[in-house]
Structure formats: C-alpha cells, structure tokens
C-alpha positions in Angstrom: 69.3 1.1 29.7 66.5 0.6 27.2 62.8 1.0 27.2 60.6 -1.9 26.1 57.0 -3.1 26.6 56.3 -4.7 30.0 55.8 -8.5 30.1 52.9 -10.0 32.0 55.4 -12.1 33.9 56.9 -8.9 35.3 53.6 -7.8 36.9 54.7 -8.6 40.5 57.9 -6.5 39.9 55.8 -3.7 38.5 53.5 -3.8 41.6 56.6 -3.7 43.8 58.0 -0.6 42.0 54.6 1.1 42.4 54.6 0.3 46.1 58.1 1.8 46.5 57.0 4.8 44.5 53.9 5.4 46.7 56.1 5.3 49.8 58.4 7.8 48.2 55.5 10.1 47.2 54.1 10.2 50.7 57.5 11.0 52.1 58.2 13.8 49.6 54.8 15.4 49.3 52.2 13.9 51.5 50.3 12.6 48.4 50.5 9.2 46.8 48.8 7.1 44.2 46.4 4.5 45.4 47.2 0.8 45.1 46.5 0.1 41.4 44.3 -2.9 40.8 46.2 -5.8 39.3 43.7 -6.0 36.4 44.2 -2.3 35.7 48.0 -2.7 35.2 47.5 -6.1 33.4 45.2 -4.4 30.9 47.8 -1.7 30.2 50.4 -4.5 29.6 48.0 -6.4 27.3 47.3 -3.2 25.3 51.0 -2.6 24.9 50.7 0.7 26.8 52.9 -0.2 29.8 56.7 0.1 29.6 59.7 -0.7 31.6 63.2 0.9 31.6 65.4 -2.1 31.8 68.9 -1.5 33.1 70.5 -3.9 30.6 71.0 -6.6 33.2 67.4 -7.6 33.3 66.6 -5.4 36.3 63.6 -3.0 36.0 64.8 0.5 36.9 61.5 2.3 36.1 58.0 1.8 34.8 55.4 4.0 33.1 52.4 3.9 30.9 51.1 5.9 28.0 47.7 6.7 26.5 47.0 7.9 23.0 44.0 10.2 23.8 42.8 12.1 26.8 39.3 13.4 26.2 38.5 14.1 29.8 41.7 15.8 30.9 43.0 17.4 27.7 39.9 17.4 25.4 41.8 15.3 22.9 39.0 13.0 21.8 40.6 11.8 18.6 44.1 11.1 19.8 45.8 13.2 17.2 47.6 15.6 19.5 50.0 14.0 21.9 51.5 11.1 23.7 50.3 11.2 27.4 52.7 9.8 30.0 51.3 8.3 33.2 52.5 6.7 36.4 56.2 7.1 35.9 57.9 5.4 38.8 61.6 5.1 39.4 63.1 2.4 41.7 64.8 4.1 44.7 68.2 2.5 43.8 68.1 4.3 40.4 67.0 7.8 41.7 69.3 10.6 40.6 70.3 8.8 37.3 68.1 11.0 35.1 65.7 8.1 34.2 62.7 10.4 33.9 64.6 12.4 31.3 65.3 9.1 29.4 61.5 8.3 29.4 60.7 11.8 28.2 63.3 11.7 25.5 61.9 8.4 24.4 58.4 9.8 24.3 59.5 12.8 22.3 61.1 10.5 19.6 57.9 8.4 19.6 55.7 11.5 19.2 57.9 12.7 16.3 57.6 9.4 14.6 53.8 9.4 15.0 53.5 13.0 13.9 52.1 14.2 17.3 52.5 17.8 18.4 53.1 17.2 22.1 54.2 15.0 25.0 52.0 15.7 27.9 51.8 14.9 31.6 49.6 15.9 34.5 49.9 15.8 38.3 48.0 16.8 41.4 47.7 20.6 41.4 48.8 20.7 45.0 52.1 18.9 44.4 54.4 21.9 44.0 57.6 19.7 44.2 56.5 17.6 41.2 55.2 20.7 39.4 58.6 22.3 39.7 60.3 19.1 38.7 58.3 18.8 35.5 59.1 22.3 34.6 62.8 21.6 35.3 62.6 18.8 32.8 61.3 21.1 30.1 57.6 20.8 30.4 55.6 24.0 30.1 52.7 24.5 32.5 49.6 25.1 30.5 46.9 25.2 33.1 44.8 23.5 35.7 41.7 21.3 35.4 39.2 20.2 38.0 38.2 16.7 37.2 34.6 15.4 37.9 33.7 13.2 40.8 32.9 10.3 38.3 34.5 9.7 35.0 35.9 7.1 32.7 39.4 7.8 34.1 41.1 5.6 36.6 39.5 6.1 40.1 42.5 8.1 41.4 41.5 10.9 39.1 38.0 11.3 40.4 37.3 14.7 41.9 40.9 16.1 42.0 42.5 19.2 40.4 45.5 18.6 38.1 48.2 20.7 36.7 48.7 20.2 33.0 52.2 20.2 31.3 53.4 19.7 27.8 56.5 19.7 25.7 56.1 20.9 22.1 57.6 18.2 19.8 
C-alpha cells in the first residue's frame, strides 16, 4: 500500500468512498459528514491536498486531505506549526487493517521533512468513539473549540464544537 495524490479521474471513486464512510459514521455514532460538493473535493485534488491510499493493485483503500494552516480552528495563521489531516475515510473492505495508522505515520514523516511541530486532527466533540480512537492512535487531546455559525471553513464546520488532537513530531 502506498499514499499518493488523488487523480481527477478518481473523483467518482472518492465520492463513493465518502458515501460509504458517511453510512459507517451514522451507524457507529449517529453523526456523519454531509455530502461534499464535487467542486470542493475537486479543488483539493487540484491543489494537491487530497490523497489516496492505494492497495498496490490500483484499488483505493482510503482517502484523506490535508491543509497547511488552520487559522479558525487552531489559530495557526501562518501555517508554520502543523500538518492538519481531514476527512480520513477507509473503505469498509479494508477496515481493521491499520490504514489510519499508515496515514498518520505518513503525515508524521511529512511533518518532519517540512520542519513542522505537530500532526493535528479534529472531530465532533460529541463523538466519544472517535475521540477515544484518536487517543488510541497516539494523539493527545488538547482542548475543545466552539466554531462560529459562519466562517471560511467548509460548511460542515459551521456552528459545531470540535475536539482538538495533536501528535508532537
């Protein structure tokens, strides 16, 4: 398995993985992401911020995106502090194979190469199961933040409370 940038031609597969992930989220926690607009995902791909974990046979096993700065969630306005992981989604057929760990390990190496201090994630504050999972993966809980009703963030962040996690690199 290896991580690489997502290709525009893979956009329908990415959307299918997110749909599968939303169903899994609802089943596990009662929360789920909204349907992401195609243009939103496409923009991440074009900006080389969207990635796939390829199983080596050309099958997409997982997807995720990154951002380089998080002024509204983490007060990192210059992008000097961390790599921020977002929307990690694992295909159901690959669950239990430690793919999230592979993504995190990849992000740690990238953060080291770029002289960042942290790898960071956030999740809905009410999602105890995911909060516990991130801590199991080595993330330290560093607080909560109530996000405003309107912001420059993707719509699904409006007016929610998130738990903040980081791994020191």
